C-alpha positions in Angstrom: 45.5 75.0 -11.3 46.6 77.7 -13.9 46.5 76.4 -17.3 46.1 79.9 -19.4 48.8 82.5 -19.9 49.2 84.9 -17.3 50.4 88.6 -19.3 52.4 90.6 -17.2 54.2 93.7 -16.8 57.5 94.1 -14.8 58.6 97.5 -13.2 62.4 97.3 -12.3 63.1 94.4 -14.2 66.9 94.9 -14.2 67.1 95.0 -10.4 67.3 92.1 -8.1 63.7 91.1 -7.5 63.0 92.0 -11.6 66.0 89.3 -12.2 64.3 86.7 -10.4 60.8 87.5 -11.7 62.4 86.7 -15.3 63.8 83.8 -13.6 60.5 82.7 -12.6 58.8 83.4 -15.9 61.2 81.3 -17.5 60.2 78.1 -15.5 56.9 79.0 -15.9 56.2 76.6 -18.7 54.5 79.5 -20.5 52.1 80.3 -18.0 53.4 83.8 -17.6 54.2 85.6 -20.4 55.8 89.2 -20.0 54.3 92.0 -21.9 56.2 95.0 -20.5 59.4 95.8 -19.1 60.5 99.0 -17.2 63.9 99.8 -16.0 66.2 102.4 -15.1 69.6 102.7 -16.5 71.0 98.9 -16.9 70.5 99.1 -20.7 72.5 96.6 -21.5 70.6 93.9 -19.4 67.5 95.1 -20.6 68.4 94.8 -24.4 69.0 91.2 -23.2 65.7 91.0 -21.1 63.8 92.3 -24.7 65.4 89.8 -26.9 64.7 86.7 -24.9 61.1 88.1 -23.8 59.9 89.5 -26.8 57.8 92.3 -24.9 55.3 94.7 -26.7 56.5 98.1 -24.5 59.3 98.9 -22.6 60.3 102.2 -20.7 63.2 103.6 -19.4 64.0 106.9 -17.3 64.5 109.4 -19.7 64.5 110.2 -23.4 68.4 110.1 -23.7 68.3 106.7 -22.3 65.5 105.4 -24.7 67.1 107.0 -27.9 70.3 104.8 -26.8 68.5 101.8 -26.2 66.7 101.9 -29.4 70.5 102.0 -31.0 71.1 98.9 -28.9 68.2 97.2 -30.7 68.7 97.9 -34.1 68.5 94.9 -36.5 65.6 93.4 -33.7 63.5 90.9 -35.8 60.3 92.5 -33.6 58.7 95.4 -32.7 59.1 97.1 -29.7 57.5 100.5 -28.7 60.0 102.1 -26.3 58.8 105.1 -23.7 60.5 107.1 -21.2 59.7 108.8 -17.9 56.9 108.9 -15.7 54.4 108.7 -18.5 56.1 105.8 -19.7 55.8 103.9 -16.7 52.3 104.9 -16.4 51.1 103.2 -20.1 53.7 100.5 -19.3 51.1 99.6 -16.2 48.0 99.8 -17.8 48.2 98.1 -20.8 45.0 96.6 -21.7 45.3 93.3 -21.9 47.8 92.9 -19.2 46.3 91.0 -15.9 49.1 91.5 -13.3 52.1 94.2 -12.7 55.0 93.5 -11.0 55.8 96.8 -8.9 59.5 96.2 -8.5 60.9 99.9 -8.5 63.3 100.8 -5.9 62.1 104.0 -3.7 58.7 106.2 -3.9 59.5 106.5 -8.1 57.2 103.4 -8.1 54.4 104.8 -6.4 52.9 106.2 -9.2 52.8 103.6 -11.6 51.5 101.2 -9.4 48.3 103.2 -8.1 47.9 103.8 -12.3 48.0 100.3 -12.3 45.2 99.6 -9.4 42.9 102.3 -11.0 43.4 100.3 -14.2 42.0 97.3 -12.6 45.1 95.3 -12.4 46.2 93.0 -9.8 49.4 94.0 -8.3 52.7 92.1 -7.1 54.4 94.7 -5.0 58.0 94.6 -3.9 58.1 98.2 -3.9 57.4 98.9 0.1 57.6 102.5 -0.2 54.4 102.9 -1.9 52.4 102.0 1.2 55.0 103.8 3.4 54.7 106.7 1.6 50.9 106.4 0.7 49.0 103.5 2.5 45.7 104.9 3.3 45.0 106.1 -0.3 46.3 102.8 -2.0 44.2 100.7 0.0 41.1 102.4 -0.9 41.9 102.6 -4.5 42.7 99.2 -4.3 39.3 98.6 -2.4 37.3 100.8 -5.3 39.0 98.9 -7.9 38.8 95.5 -6.8 42.1 94.0 -7.2 44.6 92.1 -5.5 47.6 93.4 -3.7 49.8 90.5 -3.5 52.9 91.1 -1.5 56.5 90.1 -3.1 58.8 90.7 0.2 59.6 87.4 2.0 58.2 88.6 5.3 54.6 89.9 3.8 54.0 86.9 2.1 54.8 84.9 4.9 52.0 86.8 6.6 49.7 86.3 3.6 50.0 82.9 3.6 49.5 82.1 7.2 46.4 84.5 6.8 44.4 82.4 4.2 41.2 81.0 5.3 41.0 82.9 8.3 39.0 86.4 9.3 41.1 89.1 10.5 38.9 89.0 13.8 40.6 85.8 14.6 44.4 87.6 14.4 45.9 89.0 17.9 49.1 90.0 16.5 51.4 89.8 13.2 55.3 88.8 13.9 57.8 90.1 11.7 61.2 88.5 11.6 64.6 90.6 10.8 67.6 88.7 10.3 69.5 91.8 12.3 71.5 92.3 9.1 75.6 92.4 9.2 76.0 94.8 12.1 74.0 93.3 14.8 76.6 91.7 17.1 79.2 94.8 15.7 80.3 96.8 18.5 78.3 100.4 18.5 81.3 102.0 19.0 82.3 100.8 15.8 79.6 102.0 13.6 81.0 105.1 12.9 83.6 103.9 10.4 81.0 101.8 8.6 81.3 101.6 5.0 79.0 101.3 2.1 80.5 97.8 1.2 80.4 96.6 5.0 76.5 98.0 5.1 75.9 96.4 1.0 77.4 92.7 2.4 73.9 91.2 3.9 74.7 87.8 5.5 71.4 85.7 4.3 70.0 87.9 1.5 71.4 88.6 -1.9 69.7 92.4 -2.5 70.4 95.6 -4.3 73.0 98.5 -2.6 69.6 100.7 -1.0 68.0 97.5 0.1 71.0 96.1 1.4 72.0 99.4 3.7 67.9 99.7 4.7 68.7 96.2 6.1 71.9 96.7 8.0 70.1 100.1 9.8 66.7 98.0 10.3 65.2 100.8 8.3 63.9 97.9 6.0 62.3 96.2 8.7 60.6 99.6 9.8 59.2 100.3 6.4 57.9 96.5 6.5 55.8 97.4 9.9 54.3 100.4 7.7 53.6 98.4 5.1 51.9 95.4 6.8 49.6 98.1 8.8 48.0 98.7 5.5 48.3 95.9 3.6 46.8 93.5 6.3 44.6 96.6 8.6 46.4 95.9 11.7 47.2 98.3 13.8 51.1 99.2 14.6 50.7 98.1 18.5 49.7 94.7 17.4 53.0 94.4 14.6 56.1 92.9 16.9 59.5 92.9 15.2 61.9 90.2 16.4 65.3 89.3 15.4 65.9 86.0 13.7 69.4 85.7 12.1 68.7 82.1 10.3 66.4 83.8 8.1 64.1 80.6 8.2 61.0 81.9 9.3 60.2 84.7 7.0 57.4 85.8 9.5 54.2 84.6 12.4 51.0 85.4 12.8 49.3 84.8 16.5 46.0 83.9 16.6 43.5 85.0 19.4 43.5 81.1 20.7 47.1 81.7 20.9 48.4 79.7 18.1 51.1 81.0 15.8 51.4 80.0 12.1 54.8 80.6 10.8 55.8 80.1 7.2 59.7 78.7 6.7 61.5 78.0 3.8 65.1 79.0 2.3 66.2 82.3 1.9 65.3 82.7 -1.8 63.4 85.8 -3.0 62.2 83.0 -6.1 59.8 81.5 -3.6 57.6 84.6 -2.5 58.0 85.7 -6.0 56.5 82.7 -8.0 53.6 82.5 -5.0 52.7 86.1 -5.8 52.9 85.6 -9.6 50.7 82.2 -9.6 48.2 83.2 -6.8 46.7 81.4 -5.8 48.1 78.2 -6.9 51.5 76.9 -6.4 54.4 76.7 -8.9 56.5 73.6 -8.5 60.5 75.4 -8.1 63.5 73.5 -8.7 65.3 74.8 -5.6 66.9 73.1 -2.4 64.4 71.9 0.3 64.5 73.2 4.0 66.9 70.6 5.8 65.5 71.4 9.5 68.3 68.6 10.9 71.0 70.6 9.3 69.7 74.0 10.4 69.5 72.8 14.3 68.4 75.3 16.0 66.4 78.2 15.5 67.1 81.5 17.6 64.9 84.4 18.4 65.8 88.1 20.3 64.5 91.5 20.7 65.5 94.1 18.4 68.3 96.9 19.9 66.8 100.3 19.3 70.2 101.9 20.6 71.9 99.6 17.6 68.9 100.3 15.4 67.3 104.0 15.8 65.5 103.5 12.3 63.3 100.9 13.4 62.1 103.1 16.4 61.7 105.9 14.2 59.4 104.0 11.6 57.3 103.1 15.1 57.0 106.8 15.7 56.4 107.8 12.0 53.0 105.7 12.2 52.4 106.8 15.7 52.5 110.3 14.2 50.2 109.4 11.2 49.4 111.5 7.9 52.0 111.8 6.1 54.7 111.4 9.0 55.6 107.7 6.7 56.0 109.8 3.8 58.5 111.9 5.3 60.3 109.0 6.9 60.6 107.4 3.5 61.8 110.4 1.2 64.7 111.4 4.2 65.6 107.7 4.1 66.0 107.6 0.6 68.4 111.0 0.4 70.0 110.0 3.6 70.7 106.5 2.1 71.9 107.4 -1.2 74.2 110.0 0.6 76.0 107.6 2.5 76.3 105.2 -0.2 78.1 108.1 -2.9 80.5 109.1 0.5 78.7 112.0 1.3 78.2 111.2 4.8 78.9 108.9 7.4 76.4 105.9 8.6 75.3 107.1 11.6 74.4 110.4 9.8 71.5 108.2 8.2 69.4 108.0 11.5 69.8 111.4 12.6 68.8 113.2 9.0 65.7 111.0 9.2 64.8 112.1 13.0 65.4 115.7 12.1 63.2 115.7 9.1 60.7 113.4 11.1 60.3 115.7 13.9 60.5 119.1 11.8 57.3 117.7 9.5 55.5 115.6 11.8 52.2 114.0 10.4 50.2 116.3 8.2 47.0 115.2 7.0 47.1 113.0 3.9 43.9 113.5 1.7 45.1 113.2 -1.5 48.2 111.9 -3.7 48.9 115.6 -3.6 49.2 115.8 0.0 51.8 112.7 -0.2 53.7 114.5 -3.2 54.2 117.8 -1.5 55.5 116.5 1.7 57.5 113.9 0.0 59.4 116.7 -2.0 59.6 119.0 1.3 61.3 116.0 3.3 63.9 115.5 0.3 64.6 119.1 0.4 65.2 119.2 4.2 67.1 116.1 3.7 68.9 117.1 1.1 70.0 120.5 3.4 71.1 118.3 5.9 73.4 116.0 3.7 75.0 119.5 2.9 75.2 120.8 6.4 77.1 117.9 7.1 79.5 117.8 4.1 80.4 121.4 5.1 81.2 120.6 8.9 78.3 122.3 9.9 76.7 119.3 12.0 
């Protein structure tokens, strides 16, 4: 049982995962201590978190935001160092006496600070799936080199991680990721052209940020999870299955070579996998409702519809191409989703942009972080050009 204080940094503290991490810290009876907070532009919430958790250091996106935050914190009764930009996030993730860095920044922006934390010998609780999607082979080599723990926060990967405890990799036949199917699982395909950002953001089971909610509606989120699972658990893509499970009660499963399948079940509340990652190898008592199987009734499963969800198929294709193909896939998706949320492109254009970028760039060698950053930038430029063509009516 953990009796000493575990010191943590939270990157992405004002997002949905970050707020849940804060709740777990409150419930931890002093076993978790926040030393650093990294956020984007939600300065009001960040200021509240600073006053409550009294971190030593915080970081925001820009120097201008740092100055705004300083003004908000005028009269604070304790000292806090305010950092900004990429260097600020890197400094946060490498604070000397921190044991665990929570990587919950949205998108590829979380890659560099996560790598910095690993290189500094910190364990990482990973919610930023784009880190492994963009640079999985490189990241896992660093994890092995620096002998740190990479602990999954995503409910699906946490489920797999829990089901694997005590078993050797050679005993695993396959991994089965579950997907809720999102808000459009039963929506007629002919109505997809009129889907709005508000509709795409209304997940039936989970409360998430705008970008992740759209990814869940296209099932790209599940595709990114397939790629993440491939590297996190060192399992080839052909041994990773996806099944649609609308109730979101079974969070994922592992099938072993003797035919046994272990499943992790629970209510759809992100505080459960978050607490497991933060307190591992222990568990933490949570005052949450128990799963009532009698009230649940039946649990159902179905195969994913690739015609309805082409983004999932594109993720498998990117894994097959290898190299930096998944880097390009992730970058194109981020640009396309951002364009959809801002009203620049229709919903169906998301998968078309990703497909065009993926087929244009293919899979090039990934030998260094520079390779990743180069393809990431190139894919974003190509995706942005496609967005502008759609806006002009050229496509």
